[in-house]
All heavy atoms as a GROMACS GRO file, in nm:
protein
  478
    1MET      N    1   8.146   8.230   8.076
    1MET     CA    2   8.076   8.356   8.097
    1MET      C    3   7.988   8.380   7.975
    1MET      O    4   8.034   8.376   7.862
    1MET     CB    5   8.178   8.468   8.115
    1MET     CG    6   8.115   8.602   8.128
    1MET     SD    7   8.233   8.737   8.135
    1MET     CE    8   8.353   8.673   8.247
    2ALA      N    9   7.863   8.410   7.997
    2ALA     CA   10   7.770   8.430   7.887
    2ALA      C   11   7.778   8.572   7.832
    2ALA      O   12   7.778   8.591   7.711
    2ALA     CB   13   7.629   8.400   7.934
    3ASP      N   14   7.784   8.670   7.918
    3ASP     CA   15   7.785   8.809   7.875
    3ASP      C   16   7.927   8.863   7.869
    3ASP      O   17   8.008   8.841   7.960
    3ASP     CB   18   7.704   8.896   7.972
    3ASP     CG   19   7.556   8.862   7.969
    3ASP    OD1   20   7.506   8.824   7.862
    3ASP    OD2   21   7.491   8.876   8.074
    4SER      N   22   7.955   8.937   7.763
    4SER     CA   23   8.086   9.000   7.749
    4SER      C   24   8.087   9.131   7.828
    4SER      O   25   7.989   9.205   7.828
    4SER     CB   26   8.116   9.028   7.602
    4SER     OG   27   8.243   9.088   7.589
    5LEU      N   28   8.197   9.158   7.894
    5LEU     CA   29   8.211   9.282   7.970
    5LEU      C   30   8.289   9.387   7.894
    5LEU      O   31   8.317   9.494   7.947
    5LEU     CB   32   8.278   9.253   8.105
    5LEU     CG   33   8.202   9.162   8.199
    5LEU    CD1   34   8.283   9.137   8.326
    5LEU    CD2   35   8.066   9.221   8.235
    6VAL      N   36   8.326   9.356   7.770
    6VAL     CA   37   8.394   9.452   7.685
    6VAL      C   38   8.314   9.470   7.557
    6VAL      O   39   8.239   9.381   7.516
    6VAL     CB   40   8.539   9.408   7.651
    6VAL    CG1   41   8.624   9.398   7.776
    6VAL    CG2   42   8.540   9.277   7.576
    7VAL      N   43   8.328   9.585   7.494
    7VAL     CA   44   8.258   9.613   7.370
    7VAL      C   45   8.343   9.558   7.254
    7VAL      O   46   8.449   9.614   7.224
    7VAL     CB   47   8.232   9.764   7.354
    7VAL    CG1   48   8.159   9.792   7.223
    7VAL    CG2   49   8.152   9.818   7.472
    8THR      N   50   8.296   9.450   7.198
    8THR     CA   51   8.372   9.378   7.095
    8THR      C   52   8.415   9.469   6.981
    8THR      O   53   8.532   9.468   6.940
    8THR     CB   54   8.290   9.259   7.041
    8THR    OG1   55   8.258   9.172   7.150
    8THR    CG2   56   8.367   9.183   6.935
    9SER      N   57   8.323   9.548   6.929
    9SER     CA   58   8.355   9.633   6.814
    9SER      C   59   8.464   9.734   6.847
    9SER      O   60   8.551   9.762   6.765
    9SER     CB   61   8.230   9.705   6.763
    9SER     OG   62   8.175   9.789   6.864
   10LYS      N   63   8.461   9.786   6.968
   10LYS     CA   64   8.562   9.885   7.008
   10LYS      C   65   8.699   9.820   7.028
   10LYS      O   66   8.801   9.877   6.990
   10LYS     CB   67   8.517   9.958   7.133
   10LYS     CG   68   8.389  10.036   7.110
   10LYS     CD   69   8.384  10.157   7.196
   10LYS     CE   70   8.253  10.230   7.174
   10LYS     NZ   71   8.269  10.346   7.090
   11VAL      N   72   8.701   9.701   7.086
   11VAL     CA   73   8.827   9.629   7.104
   11VAL      C   74   8.887   9.597   6.967
   11VAL      O   75   9.006   9.621   6.942
   11VAL     CB   76   8.808   9.499   7.186
   11VAL    CG1   77   8.933   9.413   7.183
   11VAL    CG2   78   8.768   9.532   7.328
   12LYS      N   79   8.805   9.545   6.876
   12LYS     CA   80   8.853   9.512   6.743
   12LYS      C   81   8.905   9.635   6.671
   12LYS      O   82   9.008   9.629   6.602
   12LYS     CB   83   8.742   9.446   6.661
   12LYS     CG   84   8.712   9.304   6.705
   12LYS     CD   85   8.608   9.241   6.616
   12LYS     CE   86   8.591   9.095   6.650
   12LYS     NZ   87   8.506   9.025   6.553
   13LYS      N   88   8.837   9.747   6.688
   13LYS     CA   89   8.878   9.871   6.622
   13LYS      C   90   9.016   9.916   6.673
   13LYS      O   91   9.103   9.953   6.593
   13LYS     CB   92   8.775   9.980   6.648
   13LYS     CG   93   8.807  10.112   6.581
   13LYS     CD   94   8.700  10.216   6.607
   13LYS     CE   95   8.740  10.348   6.544
   13LYS     NZ   96   8.647  10.454   6.575
   14VAL      N   97   9.037   9.914   6.804
   14VAL     CA   98   9.166   9.954   6.860
   14VAL      C   99   9.277   9.864   6.809
   14VAL      O  100   9.384   9.911   6.768
   14VAL     CB  101   9.161   9.952   7.016
   14VAL    CG1  102   9.300   9.962   7.075
   14VAL    CG2  103   9.073  10.063   7.067
   15ILE      N  104   9.254   9.735   6.811
   15ILE     CA  105   9.357   9.640   6.767
   15ILE      C  106   9.388   9.659   6.619
   15ILE      O  107   9.505   9.658   6.578
   15ILE     CB  108   9.314   9.496   6.799
   15ILE    CG1  109   9.318   9.476   6.951
   15ILE    CG2  110   9.402   9.394   6.727
   15ILE    CD1  111   9.262   9.345   7.000
   16LYS      N  112   9.285   9.682   6.539
   16LYS     CA  113   9.304   9.702   6.394
   16LYS      C  114   9.377   9.833   6.368
   16LYS      O  115   9.473   9.838   6.291
   16LYS     CB  116   9.169   9.701   6.323
   16LYS     CG  117   9.177   9.721   6.172
   16LYS     CD  118   9.252   9.610   6.103
   16LYS     CE  119   9.160   9.499   6.063
   16LYS     NZ  120   9.228   9.395   5.986
   17GLU      N  121   9.335   9.942   6.434
   17GLU     CA  122   9.394  10.073   6.409
   17GLU      C  123   9.537  10.084   6.461
   17GLU      O  124   9.623  10.144   6.398
   17GLU     CB  125   9.308  10.183   6.472
   17GLU     CG  126   9.180  10.208   6.395
   17GLU     CD  127   9.092  10.315   6.458
   17GLU    OE1  128   9.124  10.365   6.568
   17GLU    OE2  129   8.989  10.348   6.396
   18LYS      N  130   9.563  10.028   6.578
   18LYS     CA  131   9.696  10.041   6.639
   18LYS      C  132   9.795   9.938   6.591
   18LYS      O  133   9.915   9.963   6.592
   18LYS     CB  134   9.685  10.036   6.791
   18LYS     CG  135   9.611  10.157   6.847
   18LYS     CD  136   9.629  10.167   6.996
   18LYS     CE  137   9.558  10.287   7.049
   18LYS     NZ  138   9.643  10.404   7.060
   19GLY      N  139   9.746   9.822   6.548
   19GLY     CA  140   9.839   9.717   6.511
   19GLY      C  141   9.817   9.655   6.376
   19GLY      O  142   9.897   9.574   6.331
   20GLY      N  143   9.705   9.689   6.312
   20GLY     CA  144   9.675   9.630   6.182
   20GLY      C  145   9.642   9.482   6.190
   20GLY      O  146   9.654   9.410   6.092
   21CYS      N  147   9.602   9.438   6.309
   21CYS     CA  148   9.575   9.295   6.331
   21CYS      C  149   9.426   9.267   6.340
   21CYS      O  150   9.346   9.356   6.370
   21CYS     CB  151   9.641   9.250   6.461
   21CYS     SG  152   9.819   9.268   6.464
   22ASN      N  153   9.391   9.143   6.317
   22ASN     CA  154   9.254   9.094   6.339
   22ASN      C  155   9.243   9.044   6.482
   22ASN      O  156   9.343   9.019   6.549
   22ASN     CB  157   9.220   8.984   6.240
   22ASN     CG  158   9.218   9.035   6.097
   22ASN    OD1  159   9.173   9.145   6.070
   22ASN    ND2  160   9.269   8.955   6.006
   23THR      N  161   9.119   9.026   6.528
   23THR     CA  162   9.094   8.985   6.666
   23THR      C  163   9.008   8.858   6.667
   23THR      O  164   8.899   8.857   6.609
   23THR     CB  165   9.018   9.097   6.741
   23THR    OG1  166   9.091   9.218   6.727
   23THR    CG2  167   9.003   9.064   6.887
   24SER      N  168   9.054   8.756   6.736
   24SER     CA  169   8.977   8.633   6.747
   24SER      C  170   8.870   8.648   6.856
   24SER      O  171   8.882   8.733   6.944
   24SER     CB  172   9.068   8.515   6.782
   24SER     OG  173   9.110   8.524   6.917
   25GLY      N  174   8.770   8.564   6.849
   25GLY     CA  175   8.667   8.563   6.952
   25GLY      C  176   8.723   8.527   7.088
   25GLY      O  177   8.676   8.576   7.191
   26GLU      N  178   8.826   8.443   7.089
   26GLU     CA  179   8.892   8.405   7.214
   26GLU      C  180   8.949   8.526   7.286
   26GLU      O  181   8.948   8.534   7.408
   26GLU     CB  182   9.009   8.311   7.185
   26GLU     CG  183   8.978   8.167   7.192
   26GLU     CD  184   9.104   8.084   7.169
   26GLU    OE1  185   9.202   8.137   7.112
   26GLU    OE2  186   9.102   7.968   7.208
   27THR      N  187   9.001   8.621   7.208
   27THR     CA  188   9.060   8.742   7.266
   27THR      C  189   8.956   8.818   7.346
   27THR      O  190   8.982   8.864   7.458
   27THR     CB  191   9.118   8.832   7.156
   27THR    OG1  192   9.217   8.758   7.085
   27THR    CG2  193   9.178   8.958   7.213
   28ILE      N  194   8.837   8.830   7.292
   28ILE     CA  195   8.729   8.902   7.360
   28ILE      C  196   8.692   8.830   7.490
   28ILE      O  197   8.673   8.893   7.594
   28ILE     CB  198   8.605   8.917   7.268
   28ILE    CG1  199   8.643   8.991   7.138
   28ILE    CG2  200   8.491   8.985   7.340
   28ILE    CD1  201   8.704   9.127   7.156
   29ASP      N  202   8.687   8.698   7.485
   29ASP     CA  203   8.655   8.619   7.605
   29ASP      C  204   8.760   8.640   7.714
   29ASP      O  205   8.727   8.658   7.832
   29ASP     CB  206   8.645   8.470   7.572
   29ASP     CG  207   8.528   8.436   7.482
   29ASP    OD1  208   8.433   8.518   7.475
   29ASP    OD2  209   8.531   8.330   7.419
   30VAL      N  210   8.888   8.638   7.676
   30VAL     CA  211   8.996   8.655   7.773
   30VAL      C  212   8.990   8.795   7.834
   30VAL      O  213   9.005   8.811   7.956
   30VAL     CB  214   9.134   8.629   7.707
   30VAL    CG1  215   9.247   8.674   7.796
   30VAL    CG2  216   9.147   8.482   7.674
   31LEU      N  217   8.969   8.897   7.752
   31LEU     CA  218   8.960   9.033   7.803
   31LEU      C  219   8.841   9.048   7.897
   31LEU      O  220   8.850   9.114   8.001
   31LEU     CB  221   8.949   9.133   7.689
   31LEU     CG  222   9.076   9.158   7.610
   31LEU    CD1  223   9.047   9.242   7.486
   31LEU    CD2  224   9.180   9.226   7.696
   32SER      N  225   8.730   8.987   7.864
   32SER     CA  226   8.611   8.995   7.948
   32SER      C  227   8.635   8.928   8.083
   32SER      O  228   8.596   8.981   8.188
   32SER     CB  229   8.493   8.930   7.876
   32SER     OG  230   8.372   8.961   7.941
   33ARG      N  231   8.702   8.813   8.082
   33ARG     CA  232   8.734   8.746   8.209
   33ARG      C  233   8.831   8.831   8.293
   33ARG      O  234   8.819   8.837   8.415
   33ARG     CB  235   8.793   8.607   8.183
   33ARG     CG  236   8.688   8.505   8.140
   33ARG     CD  237   8.740   8.362   8.146
   33ARG     NE  238   8.860   8.339   8.067
   33ARG     CZ  239   8.862   8.302   7.939
   33ARG    NH1  240   8.749   8.285   7.873
   33ARG    NH2  241   8.977   8.282   7.877
   34ALA      N  242   8.925   8.898   8.226
   34ALA     CA  243   9.019   8.984   8.297
   34ALA      C  244   8.946   9.100   8.363
   34ALA      O  245   8.973   9.135   8.478
   34ALA     CB  246   9.126   9.036   8.201
   35VAL      N  247   8.849   9.159   8.294
   35VAL     CA  248   8.771   9.268   8.351
   35VAL      C  249   8.691   9.218   8.470
   35VAL      O  250   8.684   9.285   8.574
   35VAL     CB  251   8.678   9.332   8.244
   35VAL    CG1  252   8.577   9.426   8.308
   35VAL    CG2  253   8.760   9.404   8.139
   36GLU      N  254   8.634   9.100   8.458
   36GLU     CA  255   8.558   9.043   8.569
   36GLU      C  256   8.647   9.022   8.693
   36GLU      O  257   8.608   9.054   8.805
   36GLU     CB  258   8.493   8.912   8.529
   36GLU     CG  259   8.403   8.854   8.638
   36GLU     CD  260   8.328   8.730   8.594
   36GLU    OE1  261   8.369   8.664   8.497
   36GLU    OE2  262   8.227   8.701   8.660
   37ARG      N  263   8.768   8.972   8.671
   37ARG     CA  264   8.861   8.952   8.783
   37ARG      C  265   8.901   9.085   8.846
   37ARG      O  266   8.911   9.096   8.969
   37ARG     CB  267   8.986   8.876   8.736
   37ARG     CG  268   8.960   8.727   8.716
   37ARG     CD  269   9.087   8.647   8.699
   37ARG     NE  270   9.171   8.693   8.591
   37ARG     CZ  271   9.165   8.648   8.465
   37ARG    NH1  272   9.077   8.555   8.433
   37ARG    NH2  273   9.246   8.695   8.373
   38LEU      N  274   8.925   9.187   8.764
   38LEU     CA  275   8.957   9.319   8.817
   38LEU      C  276   8.842   9.375   8.900
   38LEU      O  277   8.864   9.434   9.006
   38LEU     CB  278   8.990   9.417   8.704
   38LEU     CG  279   9.126   9.398   8.637
   38LEU    CD1  280   9.135   9.484   8.512
   38LEU    CD2  281   9.238   9.433   8.734
   39CYS      N  282   8.721   9.355   8.853
   39CYS     CA  283   8.604   9.400   8.929
   39CYS      C  284   8.597   9.329   9.064
   39CYS      O  285   8.572   9.392   9.167
   39CYS     CB  286   8.475   9.375   8.851
   39CYS     SG  287   8.453   9.481   8.708
   40GLN      N  288   8.620   9.198   9.064
   40GLN     CA  289   8.615   9.122   9.189
   40GLN      C  290   8.723   9.168   9.286
   40GLN      O  291   8.698   9.182   9.407
   40GLN     CB  292   8.628   8.972   9.164
   40GLN     CG  293   8.603   8.888   9.287
   40GLN     CD  294   8.465   8.909   9.344
   40GLN    OE1  295   8.365   8.892   9.276
   40GLN    NE2  296   8.456   8.948   9.471
   41LYS      N  297   8.843   9.196   9.235
   41LYS     CA  298   8.950   9.247   9.321
   41LYS      C  299   8.910   9.382   9.381
   41LYS      O  300   8.937   9.410   9.497
   41LYS     CB  301   9.081   9.260   9.244
   41LYS     CG  302   9.148   9.127   9.220
   41LYS     CD  303   9.283   9.146   9.152
   41LYS     CE  304   9.355   9.014   9.141
   41LYS     NZ  305   9.493   9.029   9.098
   42GLY      N  306   8.846   9.466   9.300
   42GLY     CA  307   8.799   9.595   9.349
   42GLY      C  308   8.693   9.578   9.457
   42GLY      O  309   8.695   9.648   9.559
   43ILE      N  310   8.603   9.487   9.436
   43ILE     CA  311   8.498   9.458   9.535
   43ILE      C  312   8.561   9.412   9.666
   43ILE      O  313   8.527   9.461   9.774
   43ILE     CB  314   8.400   9.351   9.481
   43ILE    CG1  315   8.318   9.408   9.365
   43ILE    CG2  316   8.311   9.297   9.592
   43ILE    CD1  317   8.247   9.301   9.282
   44ASP      N  318   8.653   9.318   9.655
   44ASP     CA  319   8.720   9.264   9.774
   44ASP      C  320   8.794   9.374   9.850
   44ASP      O  321   8.789   9.380   9.973
   44ASP     CB  322   8.816   9.152   9.736
   44ASP     CG  323   8.746   9.030   9.677
   44ASP    OD1  324   8.622   9.018   9.693
   44ASP    OD2  325   8.815   8.948   9.612
   45SER      N  326   8.863   9.461   9.777
   45SER     CA  327   8.939   9.568   9.840
   45SER      C  328   8.848   9.668   9.911
   45SER      O  329   8.874   9.707  10.025
   45SER     CB  330   9.022   9.641   9.733
   45SER     OG  331   9.090   9.750   9.789
   46ALA      N  332   8.739   9.706   9.845
   46ALA     CA  333   8.646   9.801   9.906
   46ALA      C  334   8.582   9.742  10.031
   46ALA      O  335   8.572   9.808  10.135
   46ALA     CB  336   8.539   9.842   9.805
   47LYS      N  337   8.540   9.616  10.023
   47LYS     CA  338   8.479   9.551  10.140
   47LYS      C  339   8.578   9.540  10.255
   47LYS      O  340   8.540   9.558  10.371
   47LYS     CB  341   8.424   9.413  10.101
   47LYS     CG  342   8.295   9.422  10.023
   47LYS     CD  343   8.236   9.285  10.000
   47LYS     CE  344   8.099   9.297   9.934
   47LYS     NZ  345   8.034   9.168   9.920
   48ALA      N  346   8.704   9.512  10.223
   48ALA     CA  347   8.806   9.502  10.328
   48ALA      C  348   8.825   9.636  10.399
   48ALA      O  349   8.860   9.639  10.517
   48ALA     CB  350   8.938   9.456  10.268
   49ASP      N  351   8.798   9.745  10.327
   49ASP     CA  352   8.808   9.879  10.386
   49ASP      C  353   8.675   9.926  10.445
   49ASP      O  354   8.663  10.039  10.489
   49ASP     CB  355   8.852   9.981  10.280
   49ASP     CG  356   8.999   9.973  10.250
   49ASP    OD1  357   9.073   9.903  10.323
   49ASP    OD2  358   9.043  10.039  10.152
   50GLY      N  359   8.574   9.839  10.443
   50GLY     CA  360   8.444   9.873  10.499
   50GLY      C  361   8.362   9.967  10.412
   50GLY      O  362   8.274  10.037  10.461
   51ARG      N  363   8.390   9.969  10.282
   51ARG     CA  364   8.318  10.056  10.190
   51ARG      C  365   8.229   9.975  10.097
   51ARG      O  366   8.254   9.858  10.073
   51ARG     CB  367   8.417  10.137  10.104
   51ARG     CG  368   8.496  10.237  10.178
   51ARG     CD  369   8.590  10.317  10.086
   51ARG     NE  370   8.711  10.238  10.056
   51ARG     CZ  371   8.741  10.185   9.938
   51ARG    NH1  372   8.662  10.203   9.834
   51ARG    NH2  373   8.851  10.115   9.921
   52LYS      N  374   8.128  10.041  10.045
   52LYS     CA  375   8.042   9.981   9.943
   52LYS      C  376   8.066  10.045   9.807
   52LYS      O  377   7.998  10.012   9.710
   52LYS     CB  378   7.894   9.997   9.981
   52LYS     CG  379   7.853   9.911  10.099
   52LYS     CD  380   7.704   9.918  10.120
   52LYS     CE  381   7.662   9.824  10.232
   52LYS     NZ  382   7.517   9.820  10.245
   53THR      N  383   8.159  10.137   9.801
   53THR     CA  384   8.190  10.206   9.676
   53THR      C  385   8.329  10.162   9.628
   53THR      O  386   8.427  10.173   9.701
   53THR     CB  387   8.189  10.359   9.697
   53THR    OG1  388   8.060  10.397   9.744
   53THR    CG2  389   8.221  10.432   9.568
   54ILE      N  390   8.333  10.115   9.504
   54ILE     CA  391   8.461  10.078   9.444
   54ILE      C  392   8.527  10.206   9.395
   54ILE      O  393   8.465  10.286   9.325
   54ILE     CB  394   8.441   9.982   9.324
   54ILE    CG1  395   8.354   9.862   9.362
   54ILE    CG2  396   8.576   9.938   9.267
   54ILE    CD1  397   8.404   9.779   9.474
   55MET      N  398   8.652  10.224   9.432
   55MET     CA  399   8.727  10.343   9.392
   55MET      C  400   8.844  10.301   9.303
   55MET      O  401   8.880  10.184   9.299
   55MET     CB  402   8.776  10.416   9.517
   55MET     CG  403   8.662  10.454   9.611
   55MET     SD  404   8.719  10.522   9.764
   55MET     CE  405   8.724  10.694   9.716
   56ALA      N  406   8.900  10.399   9.234
   56ALA     CA  407   9.010  10.370   9.143
   56ALA      C  408   9.123  10.297   9.215
   56ALA      O  409   9.186  10.207   9.158
   56ALA     CB  410   9.062  10.499   9.080
   57ARG      N  411   9.147  10.333   9.339
   57ARG     CA  412   9.257  10.270   9.414
   57ARG      C  413   9.232  10.121   9.441
   57ARG      O  414   9.324  10.048   9.478
   57ARG     CB  415   9.282  10.345   9.544
   57ARG     CG  416   9.169  10.331   9.645
   57ARG     CD  417   9.202  10.409   9.772
   57ARG     NE  418   9.103  10.385   9.874
   57ARG     CZ  419   9.047  10.479   9.946
   57ARG    NH1  420   9.079  10.605   9.926
   57ARG    NH2  421   8.960  10.448  10.038
   58ASP      N  422   9.107  10.078   9.426
   58ASP     CA  423   9.074   9.936   9.447
   58ASP      C  424   9.106   9.851   9.324
   58ASP      O  425   9.114   9.729   9.335
   58ASP     CB  426   8.924   9.922   9.478
   58ASP     CG  427   8.886   9.991   9.608
   58ASP    OD1  428   8.959   9.974   9.706
   58ASP    OD2  429   8.786  10.064   9.609
   59ILE      N  430   9.123   9.914   9.212
   59ILE     CA  431   9.152   9.843   9.087
   59ILE      C  432   9.302   9.853   9.062
   59ILE      O  433   9.353   9.956   9.022
   59ILE     CB  434   9.075   9.903   8.968
   59ILE    CG1  435   8.926   9.911   8.997
   59ILE    CG2  436   9.104   9.824   8.842
   59ILE    CD1  437   8.856   9.778   9.017
   60VAL      N  438   9.372   9.745   9.090
   60VAL     CA  439   9.518   9.743   9.073
   60VAL      C  440   9.552   9.656   8.953
   60VAL      O  441   9.518   9.538   8.949
   60VAL     CB  442   9.586   9.687   9.200
   60VAL    CG1  443   9.736   9.679   9.180
   60VAL    CG2  444   9.550   9.773   9.320
   61ILE      N  445   9.616   9.716   8.855
   61ILE     CA  446   9.660   9.644   8.736
   61ILE      C  447   9.811   9.641   8.741
   61ILE      O  448   9.877   9.739   8.710
   61ILE     CB  449   9.609   9.713   8.608
   61ILE    CG1  450   9.458   9.727   8.613
   61ILE    CG2  451   9.653   9.634   8.486
   61ILE    CD1  452   9.399   9.810   8.501
   62ASP      N  453   9.866   9.529   8.784
   62ASP     CA  454  10.008   9.524   8.810
   62ASP      C  455  10.093   9.477   8.692
   62ASP      O  456  10.213   9.476   8.700
   62ASP     CB  457  10.037   9.436   8.931
   62ASP     CG  458   9.970   9.302   8.925
   62ASP    OD1  459   9.910   9.268   8.823
   62ASP    OD2  460   9.978   9.228   9.026
   63HIS      N  461  10.033   9.440   8.583
   63HIS     CA  462  10.112   9.393   8.469
   63HIS      C  463  10.108   9.486   8.348
   63HIS      O  464  10.155   9.453   8.243
   63HIS     CB  465  10.068   9.252   8.430
   63HIS     CG  466   9.928   9.247   8.378
   63HIS    ND1  467   9.820   9.243   8.462
   63HIS    CD2  468   9.879   9.246   8.254
   63HIS    CE1  469   9.710   9.239   8.390
   63HIS    NE2  470   9.742   9.241   8.264
   64ILE      N  471  10.053   9.605   8.367
   64ILE     CA  472  10.048   9.702   8.255
   64ILE      C  473  10.150   9.810   8.280
   64ILE      O  474  10.163   9.863   8.384
   64ILE     CB  475   9.908   9.760   8.240
   64ILE    CG1  476   9.811   9.653   8.195
   64ILE    CG2  477   9.909   9.875   8.142
   64ILE    CD1  478   9.670   9.697   8.178
   0.00000   0.00000   0.00000
């Protein structure tokens, strides 16, 4: 993926402030891919319901 779907500076800030940890570039890539997959699941769910609008109920995060 060429474009990141997360704001790198904000992710790094949260990780640093909440955990005192540094963030690798790989972490940003993994988070961006996760966001892309969540978006696709939302798209699939909305289309299955005959809608063109993604709603909160279409985004299911089952491991948080």
